C-alpha positions in Angstrom: 22.0 14.5 -31.7 20.5 16.1 -28.6 18.8 19.5 -29.0 18.1 22.0 -26.2 14.3 21.4 -26.7 14.7 17.6 -26.3 16.5 18.2 -23.0 13.7 20.2 -21.3 12.8 18.9 -17.8 10.0 19.9 -15.5 10.3 19.3 -11.8 7.3 19.7 -9.5 8.3 20.9 -6.0 10.8 23.6 -4.8 11.8 22.1 -1.5 15.0 20.1 -1.3 14.9 17.2 -3.7 13.6 19.4 -6.6 16.2 22.2 -6.5 19.0 19.7 -5.9 17.9 17.7 -9.0 17.6 21.0 -10.9 21.1 22.0 -10.0 22.7 18.9 -11.4 20.5 18.7 -14.5 21.3 22.3 -15.3 25.0 21.6 -14.8 24.8 18.8 -17.3 23.1 21.0 -19.9 19.4 20.4 -19.4 16.9 23.2 -19.6 15.1 22.9 -16.2 11.9 24.4 -14.9 10.7 24.0 -11.4 7.0 24.5 -10.7 5.9 25.2 -7.1 2.3 25.4 -6.0 3.0 27.9 -3.2 3.3 31.6 -4.2 7.0 31.6 -3.0 9.5 29.5 -1.3 8.2 27.6 1.7 10.7 28.6 4.3 9.1 27.1 7.4 10.0 23.8 8.9 12.0 22.1 11.6 15.6 21.0 12.2 17.1 18.7 9.6 20.6 17.5 9.1 22.8 17.2 6.0 24.8 14.1 6.8 26.6 11.2 5.2 26.5 11.2 1.4 24.3 14.4 1.4 27.3 16.2 3.0 29.5 15.0 0.1 26.9 16.2 -2.4 26.6 19.6 -0.7 30.4 19.9 -1.0 30.2 19.1 -4.7 27.5 21.7 -5.1 29.6 24.4 -3.4 27.0 25.0 -0.6 28.6 23.2 2.3 30.0 26.4 3.9 26.6 28.2 3.4 25.0 25.3 5.3 27.6 25.4 8.0 27.1 29.2 8.4 23.4 28.6 8.9 23.9 26.0 11.6 21.3 26.0 14.4 24.0 25.9 17.1 22.4 22.9 18.7 24.7 21.3 21.4 23.2 17.9 21.5 20.2 15.9 22.9 18.9 16.1 26.5 16.2 13.8 27.8 14.1 15.7 30.3 12.6 13.8 33.3 9.2 14.3 35.0 10.7 16.8 37.5 12.3 19.0 34.8 15.7 17.4 35.5 18.1 16.3 32.8 17.7 12.5 32.8 20.3 11.9 30.1 22.5 14.0 27.8 24.1 13.1 24.5 26.5 15.9 23.4 26.9 16.7 19.7 30.4 15.3 19.7 29.4 12.1 21.5 28.9 8.6 20.0 25.1 8.6 20.1 24.0 12.2 19.7 21.1 12.9 17.4 22.6 16.3 16.6 24.7 16.3 13.4 27.6 18.4 12.3 25.5 20.2 9.6 22.3 20.8 11.5 20.1 23.4 9.8 16.5 24.6 9.7 14.7 23.2 6.7 13.7 26.6 5.3 17.3 27.8 5.4 18.4 24.9 3.2 15.5 25.5 0.8 16.7 29.2 0.5 20.4 28.1 0.0 19.4 25.7 -2.8 17.2 28.3 -4.5 20.0 30.9 -4.4 22.4 28.4 -5.9 20.1 27.5 -8.8 18.0 30.5 -9.6 20.4 31.8 -12.3 20.3 28.6 -14.3 16.9 27.2 -13.5 13.4 28.7 -14.3 11.1 28.8 -11.3 7.3 29.1 -11.6 5.6 29.9 -8.3 1.9 29.8 -7.7 1.2 27.1 -10.2 0.9 23.3 -10.3 0.5 20.4 -12.7 -3.1 19.3 -13.3 -2.7 16.9 -16.3 0.0 14.8 -18.0 -0.1 13.3 -21.4 2.8 11.1 -22.4 3.8 11.1 -26.0 6.6 9.0 -27.7 9.2 11.8 -27.4 7.8 14.2 -24.9 5.2 14.9 -22.1 2.4 17.4 -22.6 1.7 19.2 -19.3 -1.3 21.2 -18.4 -1.0 23.6 -15.4 -3.6 25.0 -13.0 -3.1 28.4 -14.5 -4.3 27.1 -17.8 -1.1 27.2 -19.7 0.4 24.1 -21.4 3.9 23.1 -22.4 5.9 20.1 -23.4 9.0 18.6 -21.7 11.2 15.6 -22.3 10.8 14.4 -18.7 8.6 15.3 -15.7 9.7 14.5 -12.2 7.6 14.8 -9.1 9.5 16.1 -6.1 6.6 17.6 -4.2 6.6 15.7 -1.0 4.8 12.8 0.8 1.4 14.1 -0.2 2.4 14.6 -3.9 -0.5 15.4 -6.2 1.8 15.0 -9.2 2.6 11.4 -8.1 -1.2 10.7 -8.2 -1.4 11.9 -11.8 1.5 9.6 -12.7 0.8 6.4 -10.6 -2.7 6.7 -9.2 -2.9 4.9 -5.9 -0.1 2.5 -6.7 2.4 3.8 -4.1 1.5 2.9 -0.5 1.5 5.1 2.5 2.6 2.8 5.4 1.3 4.4 8.6 3.5 4.0 11.6 0.9 4.6 14.3 2.0 8.2 15.0 0.7 11.7 14.6 3.0 14.7 14.8 2.8 18.5 14.9 5.5 21.2 14.4 5.4 24.9 15.2 7.7 27.8 16.0 7.3 29.5 19.3 9.0 32.5 21.0 12.3 31.8 22.8 12.4 32.4 26.6 15.3 33.1 28.9 15.0 29.6 30.4 15.6 28.0 27.0 19.0 26.7 26.1 20.7 25.4 22.9 20.1 21.7 23.5 17.5 19.6 21.7 15.2 18.8 24.7 13.1 15.7 24.6 10.3 15.2 27.1 8.3 12.0 27.4 5.0 12.3 29.1 2.6 9.6 30.2 -0.2 8.4 27.9 2.2 8.0 25.0 3.1 11.6 24.3 6.4 13.2 23.4 7.3 17.0 23.3 10.5 18.4 21.9 12.0 21.9 21.9 15.0 22.6 19.6 17.0 25.8 19.0 17.3 27.6 15.7 19.5 30.4 14.5 16.7 32.9 14.3 16.0 33.6 18.0 13.0 31.3 18.2 12.4 27.7 19.3 11.1 24.9 17.1 8.6 22.8 19.0 7.1 19.5 18.1 4.4 17.2 19.6 4.0 13.5 18.8 1.5 11.0 20.0 0.1 7.5 19.1 -3.3 7.3 17.4 -5.3 5.3 15.0 -4.6 6.1 11.4 -8.0 7.6 10.4 -8.6 9.3 13.7 -8.0 12.9 12.6 -8.3 12.9 8.9 -9.9 16.0 7.4 -9.5 18.1 10.5 -9.5 21.9 10.0 -6.6 24.0 11.2 -8.8 25.1 14.2 -9.7 21.4 14.9 -6.0 20.4 14.8 -5.1 23.1 17.3 -7.9 22.1 19.7 -6.8 18.5 19.4 -3.2 19.5 20.3 -4.5 21.4 23.3 -6.5 18.5 24.5 -3.6 16.1 23.9 -1.2 18.2 25.9 -3.6 18.8 28.8 -1.9 17.7 32.0 1.3 16.5 30.3 3.6 18.7 32.4 7.0 20.4 31.6 6.7 23.1 28.9 3.4 21.9 27.4 1.3 24.7 28.8 3.6 27.1 27.0 3.0 25.3 23.7 -0.8 25.3 24.3 -0.7 29.1 24.9 1.4 29.6 21.7 -1.1 27.7 19.5 -3.5 30.6 19.5 -0.7 33.0 18.3 1.0 31.0 15.6 0.0 30.2 12.0 2.7 27.8 10.9 1.4 24.7 12.6 2.2 21.6 10.6 0.0 18.6 11.6 0.1 15.2 9.9 0.3 11.4 10.4 3.7 9.8 10.2 4.4 7.1 7.6 6.6 5.8 4.9 6.1 5.8 1.1 6.6 2.4 -0.5 6.4 2.3 -4.3 7.0 -0.7 -6.5 8.3 1.6 -9.2 9.5 5.2 -9.4 9.2 5.8 -13.2 6.7 5.1 -15.9 7.6 6.2 -19.4 9.0 9.7 -19.3 7.6 10.6 -15.8 8.8 9.7 -12.4 9.4 10.8 -8.8 12.1 11.3 -6.2 12.5 12.4 -2.6 9.6 12.0 -0.2 7.2 11.6 -3.1 8.9 8.3 -4.0 10.4 7.0 -0.8 9.7 9.1 2.3 11.6 7.4 5.2 9.9 9.5 8.0 11.6 11.9 10.4 12.2 8.8 12.7 15.1 7.8 10.5 16.7 11.3 10.3 17.5 10.5 6.6 14.8 12.3 4.6 17.2 15.1 3.5 19.9 12.6 2.7 17.6 10.5 0.5 16.4 13.6 -1.2 19.8 14.9 -2.1 21.3 11.5 -3.0 18.4 10.5 -5.2 18.6 13.9 -7.0 22.3 13.6 -7.6 22.1 10.0 -8.9 19.1 10.6 -11.2 20.7 13.6 -12.8 24.0 11.8 -13.3 22.4 8.8 -14.9 20.3 10.9 -17.2 23.4 12.8 -18.2 25.6 9.8 -18.8 23.3 7.2 -20.3 22.5 6.9 -24.0 18.9 6.0 -23.4 16.6 7.5 -20.8 15.0 4.1 -19.9 18.4 2.7 -19.2 19.1 5.8 -17.1 16.0 5.3 -15.0 16.9 1.6 -14.5 20.5 2.4 -13.6 19.3 5.0 -11.1 16.9 2.7 -9.4 19.4 -0.1 -9.3 21.8 2.2 -7.3 19.1 3.9 -5.2 16.5 1.3 -4.2 18.8 -0.9 -2.0 19.9 2.2 -0.1 16.3 3.4 0.3 15.2 0.0 1.6 18.0 0.0 4.1 17.3 3.5 5.4 13.5 2.7 5.7 14.2 -0.2 8.1 13.2 0.7 11.6 14.4 -1.0 14.8 11.9 -3.5 16.2 9.3 -1.8 18.4 9.8 1.7 16.9 8.0 4.0 17.6 5.9 2.3 20.3 8.9 1.5 22.7 9.6 5.2 23.3 6.0 6.1 23.9 5.3 4.5 27.3 1.8 4.8 28.8 2.4 4.8 32.5 4.6 6.8 34.9 6.6 3.7 35.6 7.2 3.2 31.9 8.4 6.8 31.5 10.7 6.4 34.5 12.2 3.2 33.1 12.8 4.8 29.7 14.6 7.8 31.3 16.6 5.5 33.6 17.9 3.4 30.7 18.7 6.5 28.7 20.7 7.8 31.7 22.7 4.6 31.9 23.4 4.6 28.1 24.5 8.3 28.3 26.9 7.6 31.2 30.6 8.0 30.5 31.6 4.4 31.0 28.9 3.1 28.6 29.7 5.9 26.1 33.4 5.0 26.2 32.7 1.4 25.4 30.2 2.3 22.7 32.8 4.6 21.2 35.3 1.8 20.9 32.8 -0.3 18.9 31.6 2.6 16.7 34.9 4.1 15.7 35.7 1.5 13.1 32.2 1.7 11.7 32.3 5.5 11.6 35.6 5.4 9.7 34.0 3.0 7.1 30.9 5.1 6.8 33.0 8.2 6.2 34.4 6.4 3.1 31.2 5.1 1.5 28.3 6.2 3.7 26.3 3.2 2.6 26.1 4.1 -1.0 28.6 4.9 -3.8 28.4 8.3 -5.4 29.9 8.1 -8.9 31.8 11.0 -10.3 29.5 11.7 -13.3 30.9 13.6 -16.2 29.4 16.9 -17.1 28.1 16.0 -20.5 24.9 14.5 -21.8 24.3 12.3 -24.9 20.8 11.4 -24.0 18.3 10.8 -26.8 
């Protein structure tokens, strides 16, 4: 017989994967605590999309309309040429647009998930896990605050730089660097801005993007190729100076971003890579989301993997008689999907980071041809059947788990 104490679960991380897992576990009768290192919700971030199976999960959670109401209003993708002209445009409703139906700022989704779970889930802000001791029927946890507690399971959902993962698996998971550094920041909106996702490719392997939000500001990002260890351990001031140096002479709106760097505090700067882990669970502890299988923003599927993984793990824990069988069933469902999502086309990201003016011109010319009405019409004929199929299964089956748990 399962007692409430034996069903205590601790989740590290209050971003997307953690609260989604907390929602479903609480729904299935588990006592769930989410611990978050930050003193409150981290509401910053860039545009993300809730697509494919994540959209189905959002509907099951009753948050689809809240996500839709917080839509960024993005109209589609425009590639900007060297003379500030629109070299190619891919409208939201088109066959190849990067803008999805449920486009939302990351912090808005975090807030929606928190509001949906706070009545049935305990949140501890301003604390973190410092030690884990696995015992036969529980895990003893020590926190940075000095308090200790025991839980039946502990799940790391605290991102690609997860410290909890290190306590569980050491250096076993691999960070596979993709040759790319990126920075994100929020800048003031100007009258010349529009509601398109604008992508500008500069010479010397640099890309700048400006995207609208629903808060009257613009989400800017900068990406460039560099050696993996080139900028490790840079201070915030060093990172800002690096970005200024990187953007020097790049053209378009880059001077605007350089000027904004001195005024903003929410600059996120990091290298881009994928997390590859041979296992996601050991005993009664494990990991989900970016901590376990970050696919990188290049795939556009980070939010999808986070929500799908959370839904499947909670469902298996609720429906299996044995927790080890639950973990195995979860991984059997999830790992093939993760491996498929993490596959990148040959030459990515290097192909879209040309070094010379000629390379940039060729890239924009090809994009313009692909975006033309004749090509889009033909492409639409070939993708309609695929889109219909994906609307049915989205690459992974989401079982309809029963709302009961017999876990021991």
